[in-house]
PyMOL Python script that loads the backbone (N, CA, C, O; Angstrom):
from pymol import cmd

cmd.read_pdbstr("""\
ATOM      1  N   UNK A   1      53.782-114.218  53.385  1.00  0.00           N
ATOM      2  CA  UNK A   1      54.324-114.055  52.037  1.00  0.00           C
ATOM      3  C   UNK A   1      54.929-112.665  51.855  1.00  0.00           C
ATOM      4  O   UNK A   1      55.944-112.516  51.174  1.00  0.00           O
ATOM      5  N   UNK A   2      54.317-111.655  52.453  1.00  0.00           N
ATOM      6  CA  UNK A   2      54.846-110.301  52.272  1.00  0.00           C
ATOM      7  C   UNK A   2      56.126-110.067  53.065  1.00  0.00           C
ATOM      8  O   UNK A   2      56.901-109.171  52.727  1.00  0.00           O
ATOM      9  N   UNK A   3      56.362-110.851  54.110  1.00  0.00           N
ATOM     10  CA  UNK A   3      57.588-110.681  54.894  1.00  0.00           C
ATOM     11  C   UNK A   3      58.718-111.577  54.399  1.00  0.00           C
ATOM     12  O   UNK A   3      59.825-111.508  54.932  1.00  0.00           O
ATOM     13  N   UNK A   4      58.467-112.421  53.389  1.00  0.00           N
ATOM     14  CA  UNK A   4      59.505-113.327  52.891  1.00  0.00           C
ATOM     15  C   UNK A   4      60.750-112.597  52.393  1.00  0.00           C
ATOM     16  O   UNK A   4      61.855-113.047  52.697  1.00  0.00           O
ATOM     17  N   UNK A   5      60.637-111.490  51.641  1.00  0.00           N
ATOM     18  CA  UNK A   5      61.869-110.810  51.221  1.00  0.00           C
ATOM     19  C   UNK A   5      62.721-110.316  52.388  1.00  0.00           C
ATOM     20  O   UNK A   5      63.949-110.381  52.324  1.00  0.00           O
ATOM     21  N   UNK A   6      62.090-109.826  53.447  1.00  0.00           N
ATOM     22  CA  UNK A   6      62.898-109.359  54.576  1.00  0.00           C
ATOM     23  C   UNK A   6      63.454-110.526  55.385  1.00  0.00           C
ATOM     24  O   UNK A   6      64.552-110.427  55.932  1.00  0.00           O
ATOM     25  N   UNK A   7      62.713-111.627  55.467  1.00  0.00           N
ATOM     26  CA  UNK A   7      63.230-112.809  56.160  1.00  0.00           C
ATOM     27  C   UNK A   7      64.354-113.475  55.386  1.00  0.00           C
ATOM     28  O   UNK A   7      65.250-114.075  55.979  1.00  0.00           O
ATOM     29  N   UNK A   8      64.312-113.371  54.070  1.00  0.00           N
ATOM     30  CA  UNK A   8      65.336-114.035  53.265  1.00  0.00           C
ATOM     31  C   UNK A   8      66.709-113.405  53.466  1.00  0.00           C
ATOM     32  O   UNK A   8      67.723-114.046  53.192  1.00  0.00           O
ATOM     33  N   UNK A   9      66.760-112.174  53.936  1.00  0.00           N
ATOM     34  CA  UNK A   9      68.047-111.556  54.244  1.00  0.00           C
ATOM     35  C   UNK A   9      68.661-112.139  55.509  1.00  0.00           C
ATOM     36  O   UNK A   9      69.883-112.152  55.653  1.00  0.00           O
ATOM     37  N   UNK A  10      67.832-112.619  56.421  1.00  0.00           N
ATOM     38  CA  UNK A  10      68.317-113.129  57.703  1.00  0.00           C
ATOM     39  C   UNK A  10      68.495-114.642  57.725  1.00  0.00           C
ATOM     40  O   UNK A  10      69.368-115.149  58.430  1.00  0.00           O
ATOM     41  N   UNK A  11      67.693-115.360  56.975  1.00  0.00           N
ATOM     42  CA  UNK A  11      67.720-116.829  56.990  1.00  0.00           C
ATOM     43  C   UNK A  11      68.232-117.299  55.633  1.00  0.00           C
ATOM     44  O   UNK A  11      67.643-117.004  54.594  1.00  0.00           O
ATOM     45  N   UNK A  12      69.334-118.032  55.663  1.00  0.00           N
ATOM     46  CA  UNK A  12      70.025-118.363  54.409  1.00  0.00           C
ATOM     47  C   UNK A  12      69.237-119.306  53.503  1.00  0.00           C
ATOM     48  O   UNK A  12      69.322-119.172  52.282  1.00  0.00           O
ATOM     49  N   UNK A  13      68.469-120.258  54.053  1.00  0.00           N
ATOM     50  CA  UNK A  13      67.760-121.196  53.177  1.00  0.00           C
ATOM     51  C   UNK A  13      66.509-120.578  52.545  1.00  0.00           C
ATOM     52  O   UNK A  13      65.891-121.192  51.674  1.00  0.00           O
ATOM     53  N   UNK A  14      66.137-119.389  52.968  1.00  0.00           N
ATOM     54  CA  UNK A  14      65.003-118.686  52.360  1.00  0.00           C
ATOM     55  C   UNK A  14      65.437-117.653  51.326  1.00  0.00           C
ATOM     56  O   UNK A  14      64.598-116.891  50.846  1.00  0.00           O
ATOM     57  N   UNK A  15      66.677-117.603  50.979  1.00  0.00           N
ATOM     58  CA  UNK A  15      67.190-116.582  50.049  1.00  0.00           C
ATOM     59  C   UNK A  15      66.491-116.677  48.695  1.00  0.00           C
ATOM     60  O   UNK A  15      66.328-117.753  48.120  1.00  0.00           O
ATOM     61  N   UNK A  16      66.089-115.514  48.218  1.00  0.00           N
ATOM     62  CA  UNK A  16      65.456-115.409  46.902  1.00  0.00           C
ATOM     63  C   UNK A  16      66.537-114.971  45.918  1.00  0.00           C
ATOM     64  O   UNK A  16      67.230-113.984  46.166  1.00  0.00           O
ATOM     65  N   UNK A  17      66.692-115.692  44.807  1.00  0.00           N
ATOM     66  CA  UNK A  17      67.677-115.240  43.811  1.00  0.00           C
ATOM     67  C   UNK A  17      67.348-113.836  43.327  1.00  0.00           C
ATOM     68  O   UNK A  17      66.178-113.476  43.198  1.00  0.00           O
ATOM     69  N   UNK A  18      68.378-113.049  43.062  1.00  0.00           N
ATOM     70  CA  UNK A  18      68.183-111.652  42.665  1.00  0.00           C
ATOM     71  C   UNK A  18      67.324-111.513  41.412  1.00  0.00           C
ATOM     72  O   UNK A  18      66.502-110.601  41.321  1.00  0.00           O
ATOM     73  N   UNK A  19      67.507-112.406  40.454  1.00  0.00           N
ATOM     74  CA  UNK A  19      66.756-112.297  39.201  1.00  0.00           C
ATOM     75  C   UNK A  19      65.264-112.562  39.436  1.00  0.00           C
ATOM     76  O   UNK A  19      64.414-111.933  38.805  1.00  0.00           O
ATOM     77  N   UNK A  20      64.951-113.485  40.336  1.00  0.00           N
ATOM     78  CA  UNK A  20      63.541-113.777  40.646  1.00  0.00           C
ATOM     79  C   UNK A  20      62.895-112.562  41.320  1.00  0.00           C
ATOM     80  O   UNK A  20      61.764-112.199  40.996  1.00  0.00           O
ATOM     81  N   UNK A  21      63.609-111.941  42.249  1.00  0.00           N
ATOM     82  CA  UNK A  21      63.084-110.752  42.910  1.00  0.00           C
ATOM     83  C   UNK A  21      62.929-109.608  41.914  1.00  0.00           C
ATOM     84  O   UNK A  21      61.937-108.881  41.957  1.00  0.00           O
ATOM     85  N   UNK A  22      63.893-109.445  41.027  1.00  0.00           N
ATOM     86  CA  UNK A  22      63.848-108.391  39.999  1.00  0.00           C
ATOM     87  C   UNK A  22      62.644-108.575  39.081  1.00  0.00           C
ATOM     88  O   UNK A  22      61.902-107.626  38.829  1.00  0.00           O
ATOM     89  N   UNK A  23      62.451-109.791  38.585  1.00  0.00           N
ATOM     90  CA  UNK A  23      61.333-110.077  37.680  1.00  0.00           C
ATOM     91  C   UNK A  23      60.001-109.910  38.405  1.00  0.00           C
ATOM     92  O   UNK A  23      59.060-109.347  37.845  1.00  0.00           O
ATOM     93  N   UNK A  24      59.911-110.391  39.635  1.00  0.00           N
ATOM     94  CA  UNK A  24      58.673-110.263  40.401  1.00  0.00           C
ATOM     95  C   UNK A  24      58.310-108.826  40.681  1.00  0.00           C
ATOM     96  O   UNK A  24      57.141-108.444  40.623  1.00  0.00           O
ATOM     97  N   UNK A  25      59.322-108.027  40.988  1.00  0.00           N
ATOM     98  CA  UNK A  25      59.084-106.610  41.277  1.00  0.00           C
ATOM     99  C   UNK A  25      58.550-105.889  40.037  1.00  0.00           C
ATOM    100  O   UNK A  25      57.611-105.098  40.131  1.00  0.00           O
ATOM    101  N   UNK A  26      59.146-106.160  38.890  1.00  0.00           N
ATOM    102  CA  UNK A  26      58.705-105.482  37.677  1.00  0.00           C
ATOM    103  C   UNK A  26      57.383-106.040  37.151  1.00  0.00           C
ATOM    104  O   UNK A  26      56.609-105.308  36.535  1.00  0.00           O
ATOM    105  N   UNK A  27      57.119-107.307  37.382  1.00  0.00           N
ATOM    106  CA  UNK A  27      55.827-107.871  37.018  1.00  0.00           C
ATOM    107  C   UNK A  27      54.719-107.209  37.841  1.00  0.00           C
ATOM    108  O   UNK A  27      53.670-106.857  37.301  1.00  0.00           O
ATOM    109  N   UNK A  28      54.947-107.043  39.125  1.00  0.00           N
ATOM    110  CA  UNK A  28      53.970-106.381  39.991  1.00  0.00           C
ATOM    111  C   UNK A  28      53.716-104.945  39.574  1.00  0.00           C
ATOM    112  O   UNK A  28      52.580-104.472  39.601  1.00  0.00           O
ATOM    113  N   UNK A  29      54.781-104.252  39.188  1.00  0.00           N
ATOM    114  CA  UNK A  29      54.628-102.879  38.705  1.00  0.00           C
ATOM    115  C   UNK A  29      53.794-102.844  37.430  1.00  0.00           C
ATOM    116  O   UNK A  29      52.953-101.961  37.263  1.00  0.00           O
ATOM    117  N   UNK A  30      54.018-103.790  36.538  1.00  0.00           N
ATOM    118  CA  UNK A  30      53.236-103.872  35.305  1.00  0.00           C
ATOM    119  C   UNK A  30      51.768-104.137  35.563  1.00  0.00           C
ATOM    120  O   UNK A  30      50.902-103.583  34.887  1.00  0.00           O
ATOM    121  N   UNK A  31      51.489-104.982  36.541  1.00  0.00           N
ATOM    122  CA  UNK A  31      50.092-105.273  36.894  1.00  0.00           C
ATOM    123  C   UNK A  31      49.403-104.016  37.415  1.00  0.00           C
ATOM    124  O   UNK A  31      48.262-103.734  37.047  1.00  0.00           O
ATOM    125  N   UNK A  32      50.085-103.265  38.263  1.00  0.00           N
ATOM    126  CA  UNK A  32      49.502-102.038  38.810  1.00  0.00           C
ATOM    127  C   UNK A  32      49.261-101.009  37.706  1.00  0.00           C
ATOM    128  O   UNK A  32      48.196-100.392  37.658  1.00  0.00           O
ATOM    129  N   UNK A  33      50.232-100.822  36.827  1.00  0.00           N
ATOM    130  CA  UNK A  33      50.081 -99.849  35.750  1.00  0.00           C
ATOM    131  C   UNK A  33      48.994-100.254  34.756  1.00  0.00           C
ATOM    132  O   UNK A  33      48.220 -99.409  34.307  1.00  0.00           O
ATOM    133  N   UNK A  34      48.932-101.539  34.412  1.00  0.00           N
ATOM    134  CA  UNK A  34      47.909-101.967  33.456  1.00  0.00           C
ATOM    135  C   UNK A  34      46.514-101.881  34.059  1.00  0.00           C
ATOM    136  O   UNK A  34      45.554-101.592  33.344  1.00  0.00           O
ATOM    137  N   UNK A  35      46.382-102.125  35.353  1.00  0.00           N
ATOM    138  CA  UNK A  35      45.087-101.978  36.016  1.00  0.00           C
ATOM    139  C   UNK A  35      44.633-100.523  35.991  1.00  0.00           C
ATOM    140  O   UNK A  35      43.466-100.236  35.724  1.00  0.00           O
ATOM    141  N   UNK A  36      45.541 -99.623  36.265  1.00  0.00           N
ATOM    142  CA  UNK A  36      45.209 -98.199  36.208  1.00  0.00           C
ATOM    143  C   UNK A  36      44.813 -97.796  34.792  1.00  0.00           C
ATOM    144  O   UNK A  36      43.851 -97.051  34.603  1.00  0.00           O
ATOM    145  N   UNK A  37      45.546 -98.284  33.803  1.00  0.00           N
ATOM    146  CA  UNK A  37      45.245 -97.951  32.412  1.00  0.00           C
ATOM    147  C   UNK A  37      43.851 -98.431  32.019  1.00  0.00           C
ATOM    148  O   UNK A  37      43.092 -97.691  31.392  1.00  0.00           O
ATOM    149  N   UNK A  38      43.517 -99.654  32.382  1.00  0.00           N
ATOM    150  CA  UNK A  38      42.216-100.220  32.015  1.00  0.00           C
ATOM    151  C   UNK A  38      41.085 -99.454  32.698  1.00  0.00           C
ATOM    152  O   UNK A  38      40.034 -99.234  32.097  1.00  0.00           O
ATOM    153  N   UNK A  39      41.296 -99.048  33.944  1.00  0.00           N
ATOM    154  CA  UNK A  39      40.232 -98.331  34.644  1.00  0.00           C
ATOM    155  C   UNK A  39      40.049 -96.908  34.132  1.00  0.00           C
ATOM    156  O   UNK A  39      38.959 -96.351  34.262  1.00  0.00           O
ATOM    157  N   UNK A  40      41.064 -96.318  33.565  1.00  0.00           N
ATOM    158  CA  UNK A  40      40.951 -94.955  33.035  1.00  0.00           C
ATOM    159  C   UNK A  40      40.590 -94.920  31.552  1.00  0.00           C
ATOM    160  O   UNK A  40      40.307 -93.850  31.013  1.00  0.00           O
ATOM    161  N   UNK A  41      40.597 -96.057  30.897  1.00  0.00           N
ATOM    162  CA  UNK A  41      40.376 -96.117  29.457  1.00  0.00           C
ATOM    163  C   UNK A  41      38.994 -95.605  29.056  1.00  0.00           C
ATOM    164  O   UNK A  41      38.878 -94.839  28.099  1.00  0.00           O
ATOM    165  N   UNK A  42      37.963 -96.009  29.758  1.00  0.00           N
ATOM    166  CA  UNK A  42      36.607 -95.571  29.408  1.00  0.00           C
ATOM    167  C   UNK A  42      36.460 -94.058  29.580  1.00  0.00           C
ATOM    168  O   UNK A  42      35.840 -93.396  28.748  1.00  0.00           O
ATOM    169  N   UNK A  43      37.025 -93.512  30.650  1.00  0.00           N
ATOM    170  CA  UNK A  43      36.958 -92.060  30.845  1.00  0.00           C
ATOM    171  C   UNK A  43      37.714 -91.321  29.747  1.00  0.00           C
ATOM    172  O   UNK A  43      37.283 -90.257  29.304  1.00  0.00           O
ATOM    173  N   UNK A  44      38.834 -91.876  29.309  1.00  0.00           N
ATOM    174  CA  UNK A  44      39.605 -91.238  28.240  1.00  0.00           C
ATOM    175  C   UNK A  44      38.816 -91.242  26.930  1.00  0.00           C
ATOM    176  O   UNK A  44      38.796 -90.236  26.221  1.00  0.00           O
ATOM    177  N   UNK A  45      38.172 -92.351  26.603  1.00  0.00           N
ATOM    178  CA  UNK A  45      37.353 -92.395  25.390  1.00  0.00           C
ATOM    179  C   UNK A  45      36.208 -91.393  25.474  1.00  0.00           C
ATOM    180  O   UNK A  45      35.897 -90.704  24.503  1.00  0.00           O
ATOM    181  N   UNK A  46      35.591 -91.323  26.638  1.00  0.00           N
ATOM    182  CA  UNK A  46      34.483 -90.383  26.814  1.00  0.00           C
ATOM    183  C   UNK A  46      34.970 -88.936  26.652  1.00  0.00           C
ATOM    184  O   UNK A  46      34.320 -88.133  25.983  1.00  0.00           O
ATOM    185  N   UNK A  47      36.102 -88.610  27.260  1.00  0.00           N
ATOM    186  CA  UNK A  47      36.603 -87.232  27.200  1.00  0.00           C
ATOM    187  C   UNK A  47      37.079 -86.868  25.797  1.00  0.00           C
ATOM    188  O   UNK A  47      36.858 -85.744  25.347  1.00  0.00           O
ATOM    189  N   UNK A  48      37.726 -87.797  25.103  1.00  0.00           N
ATOM    190  CA  UNK A  48      38.242 -87.491  23.768  1.00  0.00           C
ATOM    191  C   UNK A  48      37.157 -87.475  22.700  1.00  0.00           C
ATOM    192  O   UNK A  48      37.383 -86.976  21.598  1.00  0.00           O
ATOM    193  N   UNK A  49      35.984 -88.015  23.012  1.00  0.00           N
ATOM    194  CA  UNK A  49      34.860 -87.968  22.074  1.00  0.00           C
ATOM    195  C   UNK A  49      33.875 -86.857  22.414  1.00  0.00           C
ATOM    196  O   UNK A  49      32.767 -86.818  21.879  1.00  0.00           O
ATOM    197  N   UNK A  50      34.277 -85.957  23.300  1.00  0.00           N
ATOM    198  CA  UNK A  50      33.438 -84.807  23.649  1.00  0.00           C
ATOM    199  C   UNK A  50      33.324 -83.900  22.422  1.00  0.00           C
ATOM    200  O   UNK A  50      34.307 -83.729  21.701  1.00  0.00           O
ATOM    201  N   UNK A  51      32.156 -83.316  22.168  1.00  0.00           N
ATOM    202  CA  UNK A  51      31.973 -82.474  20.972  1.00  0.00           C
ATOM    203  C   UNK A  51      32.957 -81.313  20.871  1.00  0.00           C
ATOM    204  O   UNK A  51      33.372 -80.963  19.766  1.00  0.00           O
ATOM    205  N   UNK A  52      33.338 -80.710  21.986  1.00  0.00           N
ATOM    206  CA  UNK A  52      34.284 -79.592  21.940  1.00  0.00           C
ATOM    207  C   UNK A  52      35.667 -80.055  21.482  1.00  0.00           C
ATOM    208  O   UNK A  52      36.354 -79.341  20.751  1.00  0.00           O
ATOM    209  N   UNK A  53      36.066 -81.236  21.907  1.00  0.00           N
ATOM    210  CA  UNK A  53      37.367 -81.777  21.486  1.00  0.00           C
ATOM    211  C   UNK A  53      37.310 -82.178  20.019  1.00  0.00           C
ATOM    212  O   UNK A  53      38.246 -81.915  19.264  1.00  0.00           O
ATOM    213  N   UNK A  54      36.226 -82.807  19.621  1.00  0.00           N
ATOM    214  CA  UNK A  54      36.091 -83.254  18.232  1.00  0.00           C
ATOM    215  C   UNK A  54      36.034 -82.075  17.261  1.00  0.00           C
ATOM    216  O   UNK A  54      36.527 -82.174  16.138  1.00  0.00           O
ATOM    217  N   UNK A  55      35.434 -80.959  17.688  1.00  0.00           N
ATOM    218  CA  UNK A  55      35.342 -79.795  16.809  1.00  0.00           C
ATOM    219  C   UNK A  55      36.717 -79.185  16.553  1.00  0.00           C
ATOM    220  O   UNK A  55      36.963 -78.631  15.482  1.00  0.00           O
ATOM    221  N   UNK A  56      37.602 -79.286  17.524  1.00  0.00           N
ATOM    222  CA  UNK A  56      38.921 -78.666  17.376  1.00  0.00           C
ATOM    223  C   UNK A  56      39.969 -79.617  16.797  1.00  0.00           C
ATOM    224  O   UNK A  56      40.793 -79.194  15.986  1.00  0.00           O
ATOM    225  N   UNK A  57      39.957 -80.896  17.197  1.00  0.00           N
ATOM    226  CA  UNK A  57      41.063 -81.794  16.848  1.00  0.00           C
ATOM    227  C   UNK A  57      40.722 -82.874  15.832  1.00  0.00           C
ATOM    228  O   UNK A  57      41.644 -83.395  15.203  1.00  0.00           O
ATOM    229  N   UNK A  58      39.481 -83.241  15.630  1.00  0.00           N
ATOM    230  CA  UNK A  58      39.073 -84.269  14.646  1.00  0.00           C
ATOM    231  C   UNK A  58      39.803 -85.599  14.887  1.00  0.00           C
ATOM    232  O   UNK A  58      40.438 -86.135  13.979  1.00  0.00           O
ATOM    233  N   UNK A  59      39.712 -86.115  16.087  1.00  0.00           N
ATOM    234  CA  UNK A  59      40.422 -87.359  16.422  1.00  0.00           C
ATOM    235  C   UNK A  59      39.483 -88.524  16.711  1.00  0.00           C
ATOM    236  O   UNK A  59      39.895 -89.487  17.358  1.00  0.00           O
ATOM    237  N   UNK A  60      38.257 -88.468  16.261  1.00  0.00           N
ATOM    238  CA  UNK A  60      37.278 -89.499  16.599  1.00  0.00           C
ATOM    239  C   UNK A  60      37.729 -90.889  16.175  1.00  0.00           C
ATOM    240  O   UNK A  60      37.514 -91.855  16.908  1.00  0.00           O
ATOM    241  N   UNK A  61      38.344 -91.008  15.015  1.00  0.00           N
ATOM    242  CA  UNK A  61      38.771 -92.321  14.532  1.00  0.00           C
ATOM    243  C   UNK A  61      40.064 -92.806  15.174  1.00  0.00           C
ATOM    244  O   UNK A  61      40.406 -93.983  15.056  1.00  0.00           O
ATOM    245  N   UNK A  62      40.785 -91.921  15.850  1.00  0.00           N
ATOM    246  CA  UNK A  62      42.097 -92.264  16.405  1.00  0.00           C
ATOM    247  C   UNK A  62      42.116 -92.210  17.926  1.00  0.00           C
ATOM    248  O   UNK A  62      43.193 -92.124  18.516  1.00  0.00           O
ATOM    249  N   UNK A  63      40.970 -92.258  18.573  1.00  0.00           N
ATOM    250  CA  UNK A  63      40.910 -92.140  20.026  1.00  0.00           C
ATOM    251  C   UNK A  63      41.717 -93.232  20.707  1.00  0.00           C
ATOM    252  O   UNK A  63      42.472 -92.945  21.636  1.00  0.00           O
ATOM    253  N   UNK A  64      41.578 -94.466  20.274  1.00  0.00           N
ATOM    254  CA  UNK A  64      42.331 -95.566  20.867  1.00  0.00           C
ATOM    255  C   UNK A  64      43.821 -95.393  20.703  1.00  0.00           C
ATOM    256  O   UNK A  64      44.586 -95.711  21.614  1.00  0.00           O
ATOM    257  N   UNK A  65      44.242 -94.900  19.574  1.00  0.00           N
ATOM    258  CA  UNK A  65      45.661 -94.659  19.329  1.00  0.00           C
ATOM    259  C   UNK A  65      46.190 -93.552  20.234  1.00  0.00           C
ATOM    260  O   UNK A  65      47.291 -93.662  20.774  1.00  0.00           O
ATOM    261  N   UNK A  66      45.416 -92.494  20.400  1.00  0.00           N
ATOM    262  CA  UNK A  66      45.823 -91.373  21.242  1.00  0.00           C
ATOM    263  C   UNK A  66      45.937 -91.830  22.703  1.00  0.00           C
ATOM    264  O   UNK A  66      46.826 -91.382  23.427  1.00  0.00           O
ATOM    265  N   UNK A  67      45.050 -92.707  23.126  1.00  0.00           N
ATOM    266  CA  UNK A  67      45.060 -93.181  24.503  1.00  0.00           C
ATOM    267  C   UNK A  67      46.175 -94.192  24.728  1.00  0.00           C
ATOM    268  O   UNK A  67      46.788 -94.196  25.795  1.00  0.00           O
ATOM    269  N   UNK A  68      46.451 -95.043  23.757  1.00  0.00           N
ATOM    270  CA  UNK A  68      47.385 -96.147  23.957  1.00  0.00           C
ATOM    271  C   UNK A  68      48.850 -95.784  23.739  1.00  0.00           C
ATOM    272  O   UNK A  68      49.709 -96.291  24.460  1.00  0.00           O
ATOM    273  N   UNK A  69      49.160 -94.945  22.795  1.00  0.00           N
ATOM    274  CA  UNK A  69      50.560 -94.693  22.417  1.00  0.00           C
ATOM    275  C   UNK A  69      51.388 -94.015  23.512  1.00  0.00           C
ATOM    276  O   UNK A  69      52.495 -94.487  23.768  1.00  0.00           O
ATOM    277  N   UNK A  70      50.941 -92.949  24.176  1.00  0.00           N
ATOM    278  CA  UNK A  70      51.801 -92.325  25.189  1.00  0.00           C
ATOM    279  C   UNK A  70      52.263 -93.272  26.304  1.00  0.00           C
ATOM    280  O   UNK A  70      53.446 -93.245  26.641  1.00  0.00           O
ATOM    281  N   UNK A  71      51.387 -94.115  26.901  1.00  0.00           N
ATOM    282  CA  UNK A  71      51.904 -95.047  27.922  1.00  0.00           C
ATOM    283  C   UNK A  71      52.861 -96.088  27.353  1.00  0.00           C
ATOM    284  O   UNK A  71      53.805 -96.500  28.027  1.00  0.00           O
ATOM    285  N   UNK A  72      52.625 -96.510  26.124  1.00  0.00           N
ATOM    286  CA  UNK A  72      53.517 -97.522  25.552  1.00  0.00           C
ATOM    287  C   UNK A  72      54.876 -96.937  25.208  1.00  0.00           C
ATOM    288  O   UNK A  72      55.858 -97.676  25.149  1.00  0.00           O
ATOM    289  N   UNK A  73      54.962 -95.632  24.978  1.00  0.00           N
ATOM    290  CA  UNK A  73      56.259 -95.007  24.740  1.00  0.00           C
ATOM    291  C   UNK A  73      57.104 -94.941  26.001  1.00  0.00           C
ATOM    292  O   UNK A  73      58.331 -94.877  25.928  1.00  0.00           O
ATOM    293  N   UNK A  74      56.452 -94.957  27.153  1.00  0.00           N
ATOM    294  CA  UNK A  74      57.175 -94.954  28.425  1.00  0.00           C
ATOM    295  C   UNK A  74      57.907 -96.256  28.667  1.00  0.00           C
ATOM    296  O   UNK A  74      58.923 -96.291  29.361  1.00  0.00           O
ATOM    297  N   UNK A  75      57.384 -97.326  28.090  1.00  0.00           N
ATOM    298  CA  UNK A  75      58.020 -98.637  28.288  1.00  0.00           C
ATOM    299  C   UNK A  75      59.207 -98.736  27.394  1.00  0.00           C
ATOM    300  O   UNK A  75      59.896 -99.757  27.394  1.00  0.00           O
TER     301      UNK A  75
END
""", "prot")
cmd.dss("prot")
cmd.show_as("cartoon", "prot")
cmd.util.cbc("prot")
cmd.orient("prot")
């Protein structure tokens, strides 16, 4: 399965339409990024709820917003 894109260049009946390859590539990228986000989410909540951070910034009620908005702006 991983060699299919390179084989499709050489064998005509295995050709993958460009739009399918484009969508698959970006779907895979989204899966990787969302997995990283989910695995770092607990650490981000823990770090943003640290007493030193809360004493300076007062963001306890907005921790989820602070964690979620910057990655979503990249999209």
